[in-house]
C-alpha positions in Angstrom: 18.1 35.6 -2.0 17.8 31.8 -2.5 17.3 30.7 -6.1 13.8 29.8 -7.1 12.7 26.3 -8.1 12.8 27.3 -11.8 16.3 28.7 -11.4 17.5 25.4 -9.9 16.4 23.6 -13.1 19.8 23.9 -14.7 20.0 20.8 -16.8 19.3 21.4 -20.5 17.4 18.6 -22.1 15.7 18.0 -25.4 12.0 17.0 -25.4 9.2 16.4 -27.9 6.5 18.8 -27.0 3.0 19.7 -28.0 2.5 23.5 -28.0 -1.3 23.5 -28.5 -4.4 21.3 -28.9 -3.4 20.3 -32.4 -1.2 17.8 -30.5 1.7 18.2 -33.0 4.9 17.2 -31.4 8.3 18.8 -32.2 11.6 19.2 -30.4 11.8 21.7 -27.6 14.6 22.7 -25.2 13.5 22.1 -21.6 15.3 21.9 -18.3 15.4 19.4 -15.5 16.2 20.2 -11.8 19.6 19.7 -10.3 20.1 16.4 -8.5 18.6 16.4 -5.0 19.8 14.3 -2.2 17.1 11.7 -2.9 17.1 11.9 -6.6 18.0 9.5 -9.4 19.1 11.0 -12.8 18.1 8.7 -15.7 19.2 8.7 -19.3 16.0 7.8 -21.1 16.4 5.1 -23.8 12.8 4.2 -24.5 9.4 5.6 -23.8 6.1 3.9 -24.6 3.1 5.8 -26.1 0.0 5.4 -24.0 -3.4 6.3 -25.4 -3.7 8.9 -22.5 -0.7 10.7 -24.1 -2.9 11.2 -27.2 -5.8 12.5 -25.1 -3.5 14.8 -23.2 -1.7 16.5 -26.0 -5.0 17.2 -27.8 -6.5 18.5 -24.5 -9.4 16.1 -24.7 -9.6 16.2 -20.8 -9.5 20.0 -20.7 -6.5 20.1 -18.4 -3.6 20.6 -20.7 -0.6 22.8 -19.7 1.4 23.7 -22.8 4.0 23.2 -23.8 3.5 19.6 -22.9 6.1 16.8 -23.0 4.2 13.6 -22.6 5.3 10.0 -21.8 5.0 7.9 -18.6 6.4 4.5 -19.8 10.0 5.4 -19.3 13.0 3.1 -19.3 16.7 3.9 -19.3 19.9 3.9 -17.3 21.0 5.7 -14.1 23.5 8.4 -14.8 23.7 10.0 -11.3 22.3 9.6 -7.8 21.9 11.9 -4.8 23.8 11.3 -1.6 20.9 9.7 0.2 20.0 7.2 -2.6 20.6 3.6 -1.5 18.4 1.6 -4.0 20.2 2.5 -7.2 23.7 2.9 -8.6 25.1 4.4 -11.8 24.5 2.1 -14.7 21.4 0.4 -13.3 18.6 -0.4 -15.7 15.5 1.4 -14.3 12.0 2.6 -15.2 9.6 5.4 -14.3 5.9 5.1 -14.7 2.8 7.3 -14.3 3.9 9.2 -11.2 7.0 11.0 -10.0 6.0 12.2 -6.6 3.3 12.2 -3.9 3.0 13.7 -0.4 4.8 10.5 0.9 3.2 10.9 4.3 -0.6 10.2 4.0 -2.3 6.9 4.9 -2.2 5.8 1.2 1.5 6.5 0.8 2.3 4.8 4.1 0.5 1.7 2.9 2.3 1.7 -0.4 -0.5 3.1 -2.5 1.1 6.3 -3.7 -1.3 6.1 -6.7 -4.2 6.9 -4.4 -2.5 9.9 -2.6 -4.5 13.1 -2.9 -1.2 14.8 -3.7 0.0 12.5 -6.4 2.2 14.2 -9.1 1.8 12.6 -12.5 4.9 12.2 -14.7 3.8 15.1 -16.9 1.3 17.9 -17.2 1.0 18.9 -13.5 2.6 21.3 -11.1 5.3 19.5 -9.1 6.0 20.1 -5.4 8.6 22.8 -6.3 6.1 24.7 -8.4 7.4 23.7 -11.8 5.5 21.8 -14.5 6.4 18.1 -14.9 7.7 17.0 -18.3 7.4 13.3 -19.3 9.5 10.7 -21.1 9.5 12.0 -24.6 12.8 13.5 -23.6 16.5 12.7 -23.2 16.7 12.7 -19.5 14.7 12.9 -16.3 15.3 13.5 -12.6 13.1 11.5 -10.2 12.9 10.9 -6.4 14.2 7.3 -5.9 10.9 6.2 -4.4 9.3 6.5 -7.8 12.0 4.6 -9.7 11.8 0.8 -10.2 14.6 -1.6 -11.1 14.3 -3.4 -14.4 15.1 -7.1 -14.2 17.9 -8.1 -16.6 15.7 -10.5 -18.5 13.2 -7.9 -19.6 14.2 -5.8 -22.6 13.9 -2.1 -22.0 11.8 -1.5 -25.1 9.3 -4.4 -24.7 9.2 -3.7 -20.9 8.4 0.0 -21.1 4.6 -0.4 -21.5 4.5 -2.5 -18.4 5.0 0.7 -16.4 1.5 1.7 -17.3 -0.4 -1.1 -19.1 1.2 -3.8 -17.0 0.6 -2.3 -13.5 -2.9 -1.1 -14.6 -4.1 -4.7 -15.1 -1.8 -6.4 -12.6 -3.0 -4.4 -9.6 -6.7 -5.1 -9.8 -6.0 -8.8 -10.5 -4.0 -8.9 -7.3 -6.3 -6.9 -5.0 -9.6 -8.4 -6.2 -8.4 -12.0 -6.0 -8.4 -12.5 -9.8 -4.9 -14.2 -9.8 -5.8 -17.7 -8.6 -4.8 -20.7 -10.7 -7.8 -22.4 -12.2 -10.1 -19.3 -12.0 -11.8 -18.1 -15.2 -10.8 -14.5 -16.2 -12.5 -12.5 -18.9 -10.5 -9.8 -20.6 -12.7 -7.2 -22.3 -10.9 -5.5 -25.1 -7.7 -6.7 -26.8 -5.5 -3.6 -27.1 -2.5 -2.2 -25.2 -4.0 -3.1 -21.8 -6.0 -6.2 -22.8 -3.1 -8.1 -24.4 -1.0 -7.7 -21.3 -3.9 -8.8 -19.1 -4.1 -12.0 -21.1 -0.5 -12.6 -20.5 -0.7 -12.0 -16.8 -3.8 -14.2 -16.5 -1.9 -17.1 -18.1 1.1 -16.4 -15.9 -1.2 -16.8 -12.9 -2.4 -20.1 -14.3 -5.9 -19.0 -15.1 -8.3 -19.8 -17.9 -8.5 -16.7 -20.0 -11.3 -15.7 -22.3 -11.0 -12.6 -24.5 -14.2 -10.7 -25.1 -14.1 -8.5 -28.1 -16.1 -6.6 -30.7 -13.5 -7.5 -33.4 -13.9 -11.1 -34.8 -10.6 -10.6 -36.7 -8.6 -10.7 -33.4 -9.6 -14.3 -32.6 -6.6 -16.0 -34.1 -4.3 -13.5 -32.5 -5.8 -14.0 -29.1 -5.8 -17.8 -29.2 -2.7 -18.7 -31.2 -0.3 -15.8 -30.4 -1.3 -14.6 -26.9 -2.4 -18.0 -25.6 -6.0 -17.2 -24.6 -8.2 -20.2 -24.0 -11.3 -18.9 -25.6 -12.6 -15.9 -27.6 -16.1 -14.4 -27.6 -17.5 -11.8 -30.0 -19.8 -9.5 -28.1 -22.3 -9.2 -30.9 -22.5 -13.0 -31.3 -25.6 -13.9 -29.2 -24.8 -17.6 -29.4 -21.3 -17.2 -28.0 -22.4 -14.8 -25.3 -25.2 -17.0 -24.2 -22.9 -20.0 -24.0 -20.6 -18.1 -21.7 -23.2 -16.8 -19.3 -22.4 -17.1 -15.6 -19.0 -18.7 -16.4 -16.4 -16.2 -15.3 -15.0 -15.4 -11.9 -13.9 -11.9 -13.0 -13.6 -9.5 -16.0 -10.9 -6.9 -16.5 -12.7 -4.2 -18.5 -10.1 -2.3 -20.6 -12.6 -0.7 -23.0 -12.9 3.1 -23.1 -16.0 3.0 -25.4 -19.6 3.1 -24.1 -21.0 -0.4 -24.5 -24.1 -2.1 -22.9 -23.0 -3.4 -19.5 -25.9 -5.8 -18.7 -24.8 -8.6 -21.1 -21.2 -8.3 -19.9 -22.2 -8.6 -16.2 -24.2 -11.6 -17.2 -21.0 -13.4 -18.1 -20.0 -13.3 -14.4 -20.7 -16.1 -12.0 -22.5 -15.2 -8.8 -20.1 -13.2 -6.6 -18.2 -12.4 -9.8 -16.3 -9.1 -10.2 -15.9 -6.7 -13.1 -13.0 -4.3 -12.7 -12.9 -1.1 -14.8 -9.6 0.1 -16.0 -10.8 1.8 -19.2 -12.4 5.2 -19.2 -15.5 5.6 -21.3 -16.3 9.2 -22.1 -20.0 9.1 -21.0 -21.5 7.8 -17.8 -22.5 4.2 -17.8 -26.1 2.9 -17.3 -26.3 -0.1 -15.1 -29.4 -1.7 -13.6 -28.9 -2.3 -9.8 -30.5 -5.7 -10.4 -27.6 -6.8 -12.6 -25.4 -6.5 -9.5 -27.7 -7.2 -6.6 -29.5 -10.3 -7.8 -26.3 -12.4 -7.9 -24.1 -10.4 -5.6 -21.7 -9.1 -8.2 -19.2 -6.4 -7.9 -18.4 -3.5 -10.2 -15.2 -1.7 -9.2 -12.5 0.6 -10.6 -8.7 0.6 -10.4 -6.1 3.2 -11.0 -2.5 2.0 -11.9 -0.8 0.8 -8.7 1.7 1.7 -6.0 5.4 1.5 -6.3 5.8 -1.7 -4.3 3.3 -3.4 -6.6 4.9 -2.0 -9.7 8.3 -3.6 -8.7 6.5 -6.8 -7.8 4.7 -6.8 -11.2 8.0 -6.4 -13.1 9.6 -9.2 -11.1 6.7 -11.5 -11.9 6.8 -10.5 -15.5 10.5 -11.4 -15.6 9.8 -14.8 -14.1 7.1 -15.6 -16.6 8.6 -13.8 -19.6 5.7 -11.3 -19.8 6.4 -8.3 -22.0 4.3 -6.1 -24.3 4.0 -6.6 -28.0 5.4 -3.4 -29.5 6.3 -1.5 -32.6 9.5 0.5 -32.0 9.6 3.8 -33.8 12.0 6.7 -34.1 11.2 10.2 -32.8 10.7 11.4 -36.4 7.7 9.1 -36.7 5.9 10.0 -33.5 3.3 12.3 -35.1 2.4 9.6 -37.6 2.2 7.1 -34.7 -0.3 9.4 -33.0 -2.4 9.4 -36.1 -2.3 5.7 -36.3 -3.0 5.3 -32.6 -6.2 7.4 -33.0 -7.3 4.8 -35.6 -6.3 1.9 -33.3 -3.7 1.0 -35.9 -1.1 -0.6 -33.7 -0.5 -4.0 -32.1 -0.2 -3.3 -29.3 2.0 -0.4 -28.2 4.3 2.1 -29.9 7.6 2.5 -28.1 9.9 5.4 -29.0 13.6 4.7 -29.4 14.6 7.9 -27.5 18.2 7.0 -27.1 19.1 6.5 -30.7 16.8 9.0 -32.5 15.8 12.0 -30.3 19.1 14.0 -30.8 19.0 13.3 -34.6 15.5 14.6 -34.9 16.3 17.7 -32.9 19.4 18.4 -35.0 17.5 17.9 -38.2 14.8 20.3 -37.0 17.2 23.1 -36.2 19.4 22.8 -39.3 
């Protein structure tokens, strides 16, 4: 009898897992599959913490599969490759983002939009094609089909570059496909968090005028002096909002809170576009007149395909775009989650997996 998929998962790996909706993470022995012909085996060195990791481990979206090992901003080095792999060699610096598989044959996949495939397999918390549950990057090693691995340019540090695999592609893709990447255009970035601060950097890399739109006046100096934004608007400041009306070609909306949309749509020029990448918990209320009267567009965008992810990294290397991060050890990850829930981070936590995971696991079992 042929071995089952689970029986072929022979590699013993340490992961940080949540066992229930408390979201508490602690070391867990997991397994990874044997190297397939098209697989790349990656020693994980860093993994960013995305806000979706926090939602997932606490089962906020009611789809948690425990035990859960989160993490989809993975960087590391190639340890082994399958016999059919041509893109990577042992020792290469690589990354893995929000997905590790798809059907690879549908129209979306054939056009390079694996992120839109009906059969997309996220990096963690879903059943993979072999029937096993995917585990993410809060672990020491991962095995991934080469199609879903990207090469990291030598000039991008693996720690500061890790969040680009989610935050970076999430803002880069809509800027590209909605024409919001043209020098001289005026781009609004709504929200200055993990996604927003990277959107500012890409906007400047494209040669655009960038205005940050925020509910936090205290972020103004950071936006202008440190991130290089051209202007800063406080949403509740009527004078500032009025002065900026009908001035922006597009807005990247990174906010996951429910806020009034009409004033924000008013910031757009005729034919302007607002692209949603944040996920508010409640449905939005939008007057059709706010869109129809001046031919405006409201659209959504979900990460990006693998070709675009590699393209994004290469552009980031050219323009020195990286995330602003706080590097932490695995022993600090639960505290980091508590801080993330309070928005107490600028702008992304990145876990030093390579230097701390084994020590944390050893200390836990002593």
